[in-house]
C-alpha positions in Angstrom: -8.7 -25.1 -9.5 -7.6 -23.4 -6.4 -9.9 -23.0 -3.4 -12.2 -20.0 -4.2 -12.7 -19.2 -0.5 -13.0 -15.5 0.5 -9.8 -13.5 0.7 -7.8 -13.8 3.9 -8.4 -10.7 6.0 -5.2 -8.8 6.7 -6.8 -8.0 10.1 -7.0 -11.7 11.1 -4.1 -13.7 12.5 -2.8 -16.1 9.8 -2.2 -19.7 10.8 1.0 -20.9 9.2 0.4 -24.6 8.6 3.7 -25.4 6.8 6.8 -23.9 5.2 8.5 -25.0 2.1 11.5 -24.1 -0.1 11.3 -22.7 -3.6 14.6 -22.5 -5.5 15.0 -19.1 -7.1 15.2 -20.7 -10.5 11.7 -21.9 -10.1 10.1 -18.6 -9.1 8.7 -18.5 -12.7 6.7 -21.7 -11.8 4.8 -19.8 -9.1 3.9 -17.0 -11.6 2.8 -19.6 -14.1 0.7 -21.5 -11.6 -1.2 -18.3 -10.7 -1.7 -17.5 -14.4 -3.0 -21.0 -15.0 -5.5 -20.5 -12.2 -6.9 -17.5 -14.2 -5.2 -14.7 -12.1 -3.9 -11.5 -13.7 -0.6 -11.3 -11.9 0.7 -7.9 -11.0 4.0 -7.2 -9.4 7.1 -4.9 -9.2 9.2 -4.2 -12.3 11.7 -1.6 -13.4 10.3 1.2 -15.6 11.2 4.8 -16.1 14.1 4.7 -13.6 11.9 3.4 -10.8 10.3 0.3 -9.5 6.6 0.3 -10.3 3.7 -2.1 -10.2 2.5 -3.6 -13.4 1.2 -6.8 -15.1 3.6 -9.7 -15.0 3.7 -12.1 -17.9 6.5 -14.1 -16.2 9.0 -13.8 -13.5 11.7 -12.3 -15.8 10.0 -8.9 -15.5 10.6 -8.8 -11.7 13.4 -6.4 -10.6 16.2 -9.0 -10.3 19.4 -7.3 -9.0 17.9 -3.9 -8.3 17.6 -1.8 -5.2 16.5 1.7 -4.2 18.0 4.5 -2.2 15.3 6.6 -0.5 15.5 9.8 1.6 13.2 12.7 2.2 12.3 14.0 -1.2 14.8 11.6 -2.8 14.6 8.3 -4.8 17.3 6.5 -6.7 17.3 3.2 -8.5 20.6 1.3 -8.2 22.1 -2.0 -9.3 22.9 -4.6 -6.6 25.9 -6.8 -6.5 23.6 -9.9 -6.2 20.5 -11.4 -7.9 18.0 -10.5 -5.2 14.4 -10.2 -6.6 13.0 -8.4 -3.6 16.1 -6.4 -2.6 14.3 -3.1 -2.6 11.4 -1.6 -0.7 8.8 0.0 -2.9 8.1 2.8 -5.4 5.6 5.6 -5.5 2.6 3.4 -6.3 0.9 0.9 -4.1 -1.6 -2.0 -4.4 -4.3 0.6 -3.8 -4.3 1.4 -7.5 -5.4 -2.1 -8.4 -8.0 -2.6 -5.6 -9.3 1.0 -5.5 -8.5 2.4 -9.0 -7.7 6.1 -9.4 -10.5 6.6 -11.9 -13.7 4.6 -12.4 -16.8 5.3 -14.5 -19.9 5.0 -12.5 -22.5 5.4 -15.2 -23.2 6.8 -18.6 -26.3 8.4 -20.2 -27.3 8.6 -23.8 -29.9 10.8 -25.4 -32.6 8.8 -27.2 -35.2 11.2 -28.7 -36.5 13.4 -25.9 -35.3 11.1 -23.2 -32.0 9.9 -21.7 -31.2 6.3 -21.1 -28.8 5.7 -18.2 -26.4 2.8 -18.2 -25.0 1.9 -14.8 -21.5 0.4 -15.0 -21.4 -2.9 -13.2 -18.2 -3.5 -11.1 -15.6 -5.3 -13.2 -14.8 -8.6 -11.4 -11.1 -9.5 -11.8 -9.0 -12.3 -10.5 -6.0 -10.4 -9.4 -2.8 -11.8 -8.0 -0.7 -9.3 -6.1 2.9 -10.5 -6.2 5.4 -9.2 -3.7 3.2 -7.4 -1.1 5.2 -6.0 1.8 4.1 -6.2 5.5 3.3 -2.5 5.6 1.1 -2.8 2.5 -0.7 -5.8 3.9 -1.8 -3.6 6.8 -2.8 -0.9 4.3 -5.0 -3.3 2.5 -6.6 -4.1 5.9 -7.3 -0.4 6.4 -8.9 -0.2 3.0 -11.0 -3.3 3.8 -12.3 -1.6 6.9 -13.5 1.4 5.0 -14.5 0.1 1.6 -15.5 -3.5 2.3 -16.6 -3.7 5.9 -17.8 -0.1 6.5 -21.4 1.1 6.6 -21.2 1.9 2.9 -19.3 -0.9 1.1 -17.8 0.0 -2.3 -19.0 -2.4 -5.0 -16.0 -1.8 -7.2 -13.6 -2.5 -4.4 -15.5 -5.5 -3.2 -15.5 -7.1 -6.7 -11.7 -6.6 -7.0 -11.0 -7.7 -3.5 -13.2 -10.8 -3.5 -10.7 -13.0 -5.5 -7.5 -11.1 -4.9 -4.7 -13.6 -4.3 -1.8 -12.1 -2.2 1.8 -13.3 -2.4 3.6 -11.4 0.3 7.4 -10.7 0.4 9.3 -10.1 3.6 11.6 -7.1 3.7 15.2 -7.7 4.4 16.6 -4.2 3.7 14.4 -1.3 4.6 14.9 2.1 3.0 15.9 5.3 4.6 12.3 6.4 5.0 10.8 3.2 6.4 9.4 3.0 9.9 7.1 0.0 9.8 8.5 -1.4 13.1 7.2 1.7 14.9 3.8 1.1 13.5 3.8 -2.6 14.1 3.3 -3.5 10.5 6.6 -5.2 9.4 9.1 -6.0 8.2 7.8 -9.5 7.9 4.4 -10.4 6.6 2.3 -11.5 9.6 -1.2 -11.9 8.4 -3.5 -11.4 5.4 -1.6 -13.3 2.7 -2.2 -16.5 0.8 1.5 -17.2 0.3 4.5 -15.4 1.8 8.1 -15.4 0.5 11.3 -14.7 2.4 14.3 -14.5 0.1 17.4 -16.3 1.2 21.1 -16.2 -0.1 20.5 -14.1 -3.2 24.3 -13.9 -3.7 25.1 -17.5 -4.5 24.0 -20.9 -5.9 21.8 -21.5 -2.8 19.4 -18.6 -3.8 16.0 -19.7 -2.7 12.7 -18.6 -1.1 11.1 -19.8 2.1 7.4 -20.2 1.3 4.8 -19.9 4.1 1.2 -20.9 3.6 -1.4 -18.4 4.7 -4.7 -19.8 3.4 -6.3 -22.9 1.9 -6.0 -21.5 -1.6 -2.4 -20.6 -1.0 -1.8 -24.2 0.0 -3.5 -25.4 -3.2 -1.3 -23.3 -5.4 1.8 -24.3 -3.5 0.8 -28.0 -3.8 1.0 -27.6 -7.6 4.7 -26.7 -7.3 5.7 -29.9 -5.5 8.0 -28.1 -3.0 10.4 -29.6 -0.5 9.6 -28.9 3.2 11.7 -26.2 4.7 14.5 -27.1 7.1 14.8 -25.5 10.5 17.9 -23.6 9.3 15.8 -22.0 6.5 13.1 -20.8 8.9 15.8 -19.5 11.3 17.6 -17.7 8.5 14.4 -15.9 7.4 13.7 -14.9 11.0 17.3 -13.6 11.4 16.9 -11.4 8.2 13.7 -10.0 9.6 15.4 -9.1 12.9 18.2 -7.4 11.0 15.7 -5.4 8.9 13.8 -4.4 12.1 17.1 -3.1 13.6 17.9 -1.0 10.5 14.8 1.1 10.0 15.5 4.5 8.5 12.9 6.3 10.7 10.9 5.8 13.9 7.7 7.2 15.4 6.0 7.0 18.7 2.5 6.2 17.4 0.9 6.3 20.9 2.4 9.7 21.7 1.3 11.0 18.3 -2.3 9.9 18.9 -2.6 12.0 22.1 -0.3 14.8 21.0 -1.8 16.0 17.7 -5.3 17.0 18.9 -3.7 18.9 21.7 -1.4 20.8 19.3 -4.2 22.2 17.1 -3.1 25.8 17.8 0.6 25.2 17.6 2.7 27.8 15.7 4.5 24.8 14.2 1.8 24.4 11.6 2.8 27.8 10.1 6.4 26.5 9.8 5.1 23.4 7.9 2.9 25.6 5.7 6.0 27.6 4.5 7.4 24.4 3.1 4.3 22.5 2.0 3.3 22.9 -1.6 -0.2 21.3 -1.0 0.6 19.3 -4.1 -1.2 16.2 -2.6 1.7 13.8 -3.4 1.6 12.5 0.1 -2.1 11.4 -0.1 -1.7 10.1 -3.7 1.1 7.7 -2.7 -0.3 6.8 0.7 -1.6 3.3 0.6 -4.4 3.9 3.1 -5.9 7.2 1.8 -9.2 6.5 0.2 -10.9 9.9 -0.5 -12.6 10.4 -3.8 -14.7 12.9 -5.7 -17.0 12.7 -8.7 -16.7 14.4 -12.1 -19.5 14.7 -14.6 -18.6 15.0 -18.3 -20.4 15.2 -21.6 -19.5 15.1 -25.3 -19.7 18.2 -27.5 -23.1 17.3 -28.9 -24.6 17.0 -25.4 -26.0 13.5 -26.4 -23.7 11.5 -24.0 -22.9 12.2 -20.4 -20.8 10.2 -18.0 -20.1 10.3 -14.2 -16.6 9.3 -13.1 -15.2 8.7 -9.6 -11.6 9.7 -9.1 -9.1 10.0 -6.2 -9.2 13.2 -4.3 -7.1 14.7 -1.5 -7.7 16.7 1.6 -4.9 18.9 0.3 -6.9 20.3 -2.6 -8.6 23.6 -2.1 -12.1 22.4 -3.1 -12.0 19.3 -0.9 -13.5 21.0 2.1 -15.9 23.2 0.1 -19.3 23.2 1.8 -22.2 25.7 1.7 -20.4 28.2 -0.5 -17.1 28.3 1.4 -13.9 26.3 1.8 -13.4 25.1 5.4 -9.6 24.7 5.2 -8.3 27.5 3.1 -4.7 27.6 4.3 -1.9 25.1 3.7 -1.3 24.9 7.5 -4.9 23.9 8.1 -4.8 21.2 5.4 -1.5 19.7 6.6 -2.7 19.8 10.2 -6.0 18.0 9.2 -4.1 15.3 7.2 -1.6 14.4 9.8 -4.0 14.6 12.7 -6.6 12.4 11.0 -4.0 9.9 9.9 -2.2 9.5 13.2 -5.0 10.3 15.7 -8.6 10.5 14.5 -8.3 7.1 12.7 -8.2 5.4 16.1 -11.7 6.8 16.9 -13.0 5.8 13.4 -11.2 2.5 12.7 -9.5 1.5 16.0 -5.9 1.9 14.7 -3.5 4.4 13.1 -4.0 5.3 9.5 -0.3 5.2 9.0 1.5 1.9 8.2 5.1 3.3 8.3 5.8 2.7 4.6 7.5 6.1 4.3 6.2 6.9 0.8 4.9 10.3 1.8 8.5 11.2 3.0 10.2 9.9 -0.2 7.8 11.4 -2.6 7.3 14.8 -1.0 9.0 17.3 -3.4 10.3 19.4 -0.5 11.1 16.4 1.8 8.6 17.0 4.6 9.1 14.1 7.0 6.0 13.0 8.9 8.1 11.4 11.7 10.2 14.6 12.0 7.0 16.7 12.2 5.6 14.6 15.1 9.0 14.8 16.9 9.1 18.6 16.5 5.6 18.9 17.9 6.6 16.6 20.8 9.6 18.8 21.5 7.4 22.0 21.4 4.8 20.5 23.7 7.5 19.5 26.3 9.0 23.0 26.2 5.6 24.8 26.3 3.0 22.4 27.6 0.2 24.9 27.4 
């Protein structure tokens, strides 16, 4: 069995002990090795004209030969001219849905005579293998760890799922039009927090292969089962060159340091009204964001009144009831809700968690129905502050 040591923290620097080469034809062997170790393997696949995350029975389900074209409010799945497995960025969902599920039952109660008996649901431990995690999403997992694992009130459900999560990262070679991970210091290569990391090389020919980097003892144990050949210097250099090309071709950019100082100072800016005229307050941005963690609880009962349940589910600061306290809603307007979200994400997170709450994945831009672009909004506020510094 693989080493059952605690998960590598995406906050910690990963020591790369060795690098190996895995022929593309043997990628299925890695999936099989993980399944043999008892992991439920989840990874990207094509479904409903999008790339989504789902359970992988084998490597055949991976999106071989597919890519995506993303823009503000736009997403298209397209065929590639080669056999690349990771020749895309990401879809709407993120690994958050596996580690911090959208809906979890907390307890149930059943009437027994004149009394109720409460059954508290224990966290469901699961050996999860996350296959194909990008650098930006590694940082998002680190952010969730800070809140839900290492914060003052650890979440038992998250801790149970995170404890044995095995992470297979995948370096990005072709960022989408809405990516800006370089600005946020989160990609395009996986830097830390993985057990194994893959860099795809030469997907267009017979030399199609993966550079495999070891990021943890249990990653090394799984790799050892595959009997891989050591990587040559040329393979390591090729992977580094692809990362450099990807970094130079980001679809977006953001000055995160400027945003941190700018947003609190622009609380009364008239620009928020401009955003409000476009924003639908649909909460898409927070649902697809890999770092947002807000939840609410819902109590339900059956028609007889004999069974009651309490469920926890994702919530959003864009919903009207989210800021309802003492008989009133604090943020009634769309402008107030958008201002709160972007200010918290890009500025207040530093005070709470020591870093930005944005990892530059661009999901909020792609999946906004009206194409609101977080990088463009920061740039617009910067421009306004320079023209009118009051």
